[in-house]
Structure formats: structure tokens, C-alpha cells
N, C-alpha and C positions, 0 to 999 in steps of 0.2 A: 151752528154746531157741526153741520155736515161739511161746510167749507173748511172749518178748522181741522176736522178729521182727515179730509183729503189732503190738506197742506202738510199735516203731520206725517201722513203715509208717504207722500212724495219726498219729503225731507229724509225720512228713514231709508227709502229706496236709494236716494242719491248718496247718503252716508255709507250704506252697505256697499254700493258700487265703488265709491272712492276707497273704502277700506279693502275691498277685494283687489283693486288695482295696486294698492300699496303692499299687498301680501307678496312676499318673495316667491311663493310657490304658486302664484296665480297662473303664470304661463304654463307650468307643468300640469296644473289641473285642467286648463283649457285643452292642452294637447291630449290628455287622457280622455276628456269628453269627446274630442274629435275622433280619436281612434276607436272609442266605444261605439260612436254613431256609425263609423265606417264598418265595423265588424257586425253591428246589428243590421246594416244595409245589405251585407252579404248573405244573411240568413234568408232562405226562401220564405215567401208568404203563403200561408195556407188559405186557399179559397175553394169552396165546394163548386163543382161543375154542374151545370144544368143540362139536361138531356135535350131540351128544345133549342137552346142557343149555342152550346159548345159541341154537340155531337156532329160529326161530318155528315154530309148529305148521302154519300154512298155507303156509309157504315150503318148496317141494320143490326140492332141489338135490342133485346127485351129489357124490361125495367129491372128485373132481378140481376142480370149480367151487368147492367150499367151501375147498379148499386155496389156490386162486388168490385167493379173496376174503380169506383170512387173510394171504396174502402182500401183497396190496394194502393191507390195513389196517395191517399192520406197517410197510410202507414209508411210509404216510401218518403214522403215529405217529412214526417216526424223523425225518421231515421236520419235524413239529411240534416235536419235542424240539430239533432243530437250530435252528429258528427262535427258539424260546424262549431257547435259550442265546445265540444271536447278539444278540437284543434285550437280554438282561441284560448282555452284554458291551458293547453299544452304550451302554446307560444308564450303566454304570460309567465308560466312557471319556468320555462327555459330562460326567458329574459332575467327573471329573478335569480335563477341559478348562476347565470353568467355574472350578474352583478355581485352576488355573494362570493363567487370564485375570485373576482377581481379584488373585492375587499379583503378576502382571506390572504391573497398574495401580497397585498399592501401591508396587512397586519404582520404576515410572516417576515417580510423584509424589515419592517420596523422592529420586530422582536429580535431578529438576528443582529441588527445594528445596536440594539440595547444590550444584547448579550456580549457583543464584542466590546462595547464601551465598558460594560461591567467587568469583563476580564482584564481590560487595560487598567481600570481603577484598582482591581484586586491585586494585580501584579505591581502597580505603583505602591500600594499600601504595604505589600510584602517587602518590596525593595526598601521602603522607608523604615520598616521594622528591623531589617537585617543589615542594611548598608550603614554600618557604623565605623567610626575611626577608633581603633584600639591599638595601643602601644604594647607590644609583647616582646619579652627578652627570651630568646631560644638558644639552646646549645648548638654547636656546630654539627651539622648533619641531620638535625631534627626538622629543618625547613626543607621539605621535599617538593615545593612548588617550583615549576620551571621558571628559571630566571630569564628575563628579557634584557636586551642591551641597555635600554633607557629606564623604563618603569616596569616593575613586576606587577601583574594583575592578581590581586588577592580576593577578587569579588566572589569566586567560586571555591575558595579554600575552606577547609574545615580543621578545627582544632580537636585532637583526640588525646586522651590520657595515655601516658607511656605504659601503664599497667595493662590496659586493654590491648595495645599493640603487641606488648611482650607475650601476652596470653595467646593471641592469634598467631604470632610468629612461631611460638613453641608448638602449637597444634599443627601448623603447616609443616614444620620440620619433621614432626613425628609421622605425619601422613606421607611425607616425601620418603622417609626412611623405609616405611612399610611398602610403598610402591616400588622403591629400588630393590628391596629384598624379593618381592614377587617377580619383578622383571628378571632379576638374576636367576631365580629358580626356573623361570620359564625358558631363559636362554640356555641354561645347562640341559634342561629336558629336551629342548629342540636340538641341541648339539648331539645328544645321545641318539636321538631319532635319525639325524643326518648321518651319523657314523654307521648306524645299522643299515640305512639305505645304501650307503657307499659300499659297505661290506657285501650286501646282497647283490648289488650291481657288479662288484668285482668278481664275486664267485660265479655269477651268471656268465660274465664275459670269459672267465677262465674255462668254465665248462664248455662254452661254445667254441673256444679256441682248441681245446683238447679234442672235441668231437670232429672239428674240421681237420685237425692234425691226424687223427686216427683214420679219417676217410682218405686223406692224402697218402698215408702209409699203406692202406689197403689197396688203393688204386695205383700205387707206384710200381713200375715195371723194372725189375732187376735184370740187367744184362751181364755178360761175362766181363766186360770192361769195368762195370760198376763193382762186380764182385772182386775183381782184381784190385781196384782202388780201395775198397773197404778192407780187404785183407792186408794189402801192402801199406795203406795209409797215404793221405795226400792233403794238400791245403784246401781241397774242395769242401770238405766237411767243416773246416774252420770258417771258410768264406760263407758257407750256408748259415752257420750259426750267427756270424756277424750280421748277415743280411736280415735274418729273423729278428735279431735284437734291434737293428736299425728300423725295421718295419714297425716293431712294437713301440719303440721310442717315438717314431713319427706319429703313429696313431694316438699315443698318449699325449704328445704335444699338441696335436690337432684338437683333441677333446678339451685339453686344458685351455687352449687359446679360445675355443668356442665358449667355454664357461666364463672365462674372463671377459670376453667380448659382450656376452649377455649381461654380466654384472655391470660393466661400464655403461651399457645402454640403459639399464635400469637406473643407475646413478645419474645418467644424463637426463632421463625423464624427470627424476626427482628434483634435480637442480633447476630444470626448466619450470617445473611447478612452483618451486620456492621463489624463482625469479619473478614469476607472474604475481605471486602473493606479495613479494616485496614491492613490486611496482604499484600494486593496488594500495598497499600501506603508504607508499610515498605520495600517491595521489590524494589519499585521505588526509595525510599530514599537511600537504600543501593547502588543501581546503581549510583545514583547521587553522593553519598559520594565517591565511587570508582573513578568516573570521576573527582571529585574535588581533590582527592588525586593525581591523575595523573597530573592534571593541576598545582597543587602546586609544585610537584616534577619537572615538566618542567620549571616553573617559577624560582624555586630555582636553577636549573641547569643554566638557562640563567643568573641569578643574579651572580652566582659563576663565570661563564665565563666572564661576564662583569668586575667583581671585579679583576679577574686574569689579564684581559687585561689592566685595569687601573693601577694596581700595588699597591703601598703603598698608593696612594692618595685615594683609595676607602675604606681604613680602617675606622672604626667608630671614632677612636681618631682623625685622620686627618680631617675627615668631621666635627666633633665637633669643632676642633680648627679653621677650615675655617669659620664656622658660627660665632664663637666668634669674629674673626677678622672683619667680615662684620658688626657685631653689634657695 
């Protein structure tokens, strides 16, 4: 019986060993045990020191001090053991955290891929629900889709009732009339303000001119020859009047030219700004044209693939013959 029990025990040990070797996590368990043993080997061993064997020869100390030193040594060893265990636990937790971060990053990437695939499928379903072939008869002028040279793309077109469009157009016209009336009122009010400003400037300039003229008359020196000319009369007074008129006209023309020049500069700045806006619009339109060309080419490729899949039934002659048969 004892031999049979020993044989059974040895067979069980061999079976457990072979089953462990077949375990896919056997190598990982061995590595964990190895790391655990290494970490346990780094922990200091607590041994009590003896005063007869461990005390140096020249070091003289009493029994009480030696006991205190042993207590302090044991406390320090306990703290070192605790620190080593905490460091090992921290390293284990850090490794687990890194593994969890890696798994989270993988899961997030998988989640993003699944979201993108879902969006693609939803877009495909919406396209399948909305991309239908409909034959519609419209009046001239009601089709406001931009016509292409070969094939017009109606994929983004919408059909709206004429009653709704008429309602919105009437409302837009009403708002436009109100806005034009407000702008006209504002323009007239500003015109009156500008007239008041011009009259004020004109009166100020006249007052300044008369003050200067009065100062010139007060400081003017009258001689006998001038008295004789004033009494007898001469062309000098008429020349002076003409010179004053020419000076006034020259000043007025200079101011008018400056105002016109400022107006032209403002108009030039506005035109430059409009030109920049038009250039931006042209660039956007070119981008849109390129995108529309790409869409047309993709639609044409899809149509060609569908025609090839259908075979001869998709030819224009066969389609026309089928419609005539239906009629």
C-alpha cells in the first residue's frame, strides 16, 4: 500500500508539472516568482547583535547603551524594510498603471476607428435614403441650380413649394422697402447736418476775412498820392478788386480740389477693399469649382460602374424603348 501511494504521488507530481509546462502563462508566472525572489533578496535581514562577538575591541559601552543601540538598529532596519516594500509596491503599481495606460490608448484608438466606421455607415445610409432618381417637370425659371456644361449635379438640390417662396420673397421686399425708407431719411438728415456745417464754416471764414480786412484797413497808410488817386479815380482800385476776387477764387478752388482729392482717395481705398474681397470670392469659387469637378467625376464614375453592371439595359436606346413601351 505504501508503494502504491508513493507511485500515485509521483504520478500526480509529474502530471502537475506537465500541466504547468503546458500552461500559456507558465513563463510569466516563473518570471514573477523570479522577480519576487530578487525583491525579497534586496530586503535587509534583521539579526540581533551580540555584545561579546559583534562589539569592536576599542569600543567600550555598558549593557544599557548596547541595548539602546540594538533597539535603534532594529528600528532603522524595520524602517528600511518598510521603505523597500513600499518601493516595490510603488514599482508594481507604476507598471500596472503603464499597462493600463497602454490598454486605454489601444481602446481609444479602437473606439475612434469604430466611430469613424459608424459615421461612414450612417452617411452611406443617409445617402441611400436620399439619393433617389426622380423625374420632375418644372417651369422655366424655377430651376435655380447652377447648370454645368455636361451634367448638372442635383445631389444637394432641394424642392420647395412656390407658396413658401412667394411668402418669403414678399417679406424680403417689405423689409427692403423699410430699410430703403430708413436710409433715405438718414441721408436727408445727414445732408441737412452737412449744410449746417458748411454754412457755419462759411460764416466763420467770412468773419475771419472781414477781421483781416479790417486790420489791413486800420494799418494801411494813406499818402498824398493815394489821396489824389482816391479822389481822381484810377484803375488801381479795380485791379485790387480783381486781385482780391482772383485770390478768393484761387483759395476756393484749392479747397474744392482738396475735398475732391480726399473723396477720390476714399473711393480708391473702398475700391481696393472691394477688389480684395472679389479676389477672395474668386479664390473660394475656384475651390468650389474644383470640388464640384471632383464630385462630377466621382458621380460619372459611379454612373459608368452602374451602367457596366446593368449591361445593355442601361444604354440610352434601351431606356428610351422601355419608356415608349410603358407609354
